[in-house]
N, C-alpha and C positions, 0 to 999 in steps of 0.2 A: 181639825182636818179630816176629810172624808177618807174612808178606807181605800177608795179609788186613787186619791192623791198619794196616800202612803205607799200603795203598791207601785205606782209610777216612779216615785222617788227612789224606792228600794231597787227597782229594776235598773234605773239610771246609774245608781251607785255600783251595782253588780257589773254593769257593762264597763264602767270606768276601771274597776279593779281588774277585770278580765283583759282589758286593753293594755293596762300597765304590765301585767304578767306576760302578755304576748310580746310586748316590746322588749322586756328583759330577756325572754327566751331567745329572741332574735340574735342577741349578742352572743349567745352560746352556740348558735347554729350558723355562724359565719363560715361560708364555704372556702375562705382563703386557706391555702395549704399551711399546715403547721410543721415547722422544722425545729430541731434542737438548737440550743444556744451552745455553739462550739468555740466561742471566742476564747474562753478560759483554757480549753484543751489545746488550742493552737499556740498558747503562750503569748499571743499578741492580738491586738484588735485590728481587724481589717477596717479601713476607713470608709470604704464604700464598695458597691458592687464591682467585682472583677479584680479588686486589689488582692495581692498575694504577698505574704511575708512582710507586710508593712506594719508600722506602728503609728500612733497618732503624732509622734514627734517627727516622723519621716514624711515631710510634705511632698517629697519627690514622688512617692507612691500613691499620693492622694488621688482619688478618682472624682472628677468634677461631676456635679449634678445640678438639678434645678435650683435656682436662687442663690447659688454660690456667687460671690463677688470676687473679681480678679483685678490685679494690677498688671497692665500690659504696657511694655515699653518697646517701641520700635526706635532704635538708636538713630539719632539725627533727624527724627520725624516727630516733632512736638504735637502735630495735629493728629497723630496716630497713637499717642501715648496718653494713658489715663486709666480710670476705674471703669470696669465694664462688668455688668451683672448678667448671668445667664437667666433666661426666662424660665417659665414653669415647665418647659419641655427640655431644658438643658441646652437651648440654642443660644449662641452668642451672636449678637448683631455688631459687626465691626466695620468701621469706615472703609470705603473703596471696595472691599471684597464681599460685603453683604453678610448673610447668615452662615454661621459655622456650627454644625451639630457637635457640640463639645461634650455631650453627656457620656460619661464613662471614660473620658480621656484623662491622662495625667497632665499636669502643667507643661511638661516637656513635649508631650504629644501635641498639645494645643499650640504651643509656640511653633512647632514644626509645620503644623497645618496652616497657620497664618502665614508663615514665611513662604510656603509652597504656593499659596494663592496670590501673594504679592509679587512673586518672581515668576516670569520676567515681565508680566504685563505692566506693573506699576513701578517696580524698582528692581535693580540687580543685586542679588545676594544680600537681602535684608537681614539685619541682626535683630532678633526678636527675643524678648524675655517675658515670661509669664509666671506670676506667683499668686497664690490664693491670699486675698486680704481679709475676707470674712467667709467662714464656712456657713453653709445653709443651716437654718434653725432646726431644732427638734420640736416635737409636739407632745403634749400630755392631754389626754382626754379621759372622760369617765368620771369616776368618783374621787375628784380632787377639788380643792377649794377654788382654784383659778385655772380652768382649762384654757389652753391656747398654745401659741408658739413662743419659743424662748431661744435666745442666742446660744449657739453651741460653744461649749468649753471642753477642753481635753480632760481625759480621765474622769468622766462623769458616769456615775453609776445610776441604775434605775431608781434607787431610793433617793439619791440626791436630786434626780429629775423631779420626783414627786414633791420633794421639799421646795424646789424652785417654784412649783405650781401651787404653793400655799399649804401643802400637806394633804393628807387624805381626808375624806369625809367619814362620818361615823358608820356609813353603810359600806365602806370599801372592803374588798377582799384583799388582805395584805399578804396572803400566802401563795397566790397564783397570779401571774401576769402574762400578757402578751406584748410583744413589740412588733409593730408592722414595719416592714423594711423591704426595699426593692433590692432583689438579688438577681443578677444576670437578666435584668429586664422584667422580672416577675415579682409581684407583690406577695410576700409570705408573712406568716405570723411566727415569730420566734418565741418558743416557750421559755420564759425568762424567770429570773429570781430577783430579789432585791439587790444582789451584787452584780447583776448583768451590766455590762458596759454599753453606753449609748453611743450610737454613730450619728453623724450629721444626717438630717432628713428623717430620722426615726420617728415613729408615733408610738408613745407609751400608752397602753390601754389599761386603766385601772377599773376592774370589773366590780359589780355590786355583789355583796353576799346576801343570801336569802334566809339566813338563820342567825 
């Protein structure tokens, strides 16, 4: 091989290494605001943005969000009863009344909103019931064996979420984590530990270690 070919090959390898390092650095330069993990200090886990004083077992305080699936019953109206999923923006498409922006609502608030839209144009004093049948999934990305989305379960810690995603890779930084979460309409990064509790819709970020 000629010296010219060797130089070209070496240059290409250097460029590839530099690009890899640059991509890795981008993860550490994420402009998303960082907030502390205060779920443990609060003594309970807020289920979603704007929830206060709720726990995972208290579904009445659960705040609906994108991709949640609900069971809605309008008593005496089988055509208006069934499973309905919120879209990626937290909007519910419901028969007769059209779209309802349910993002951030509790089930009780959503059932009241549906009843208000049905009455009086479509029926008088409708009785509506809303319950959450499936909470939106959580996501695990970065240095794990199987990045992706996973069904939410209660009392899930960050370490258990990583295990659900097949465990960490050999490059994973297991001492420092971020959880991306929507809080009051804003995406933030929660500075998390292995014991941090996961909320529906969270994205767990497992970063790469460089030593």
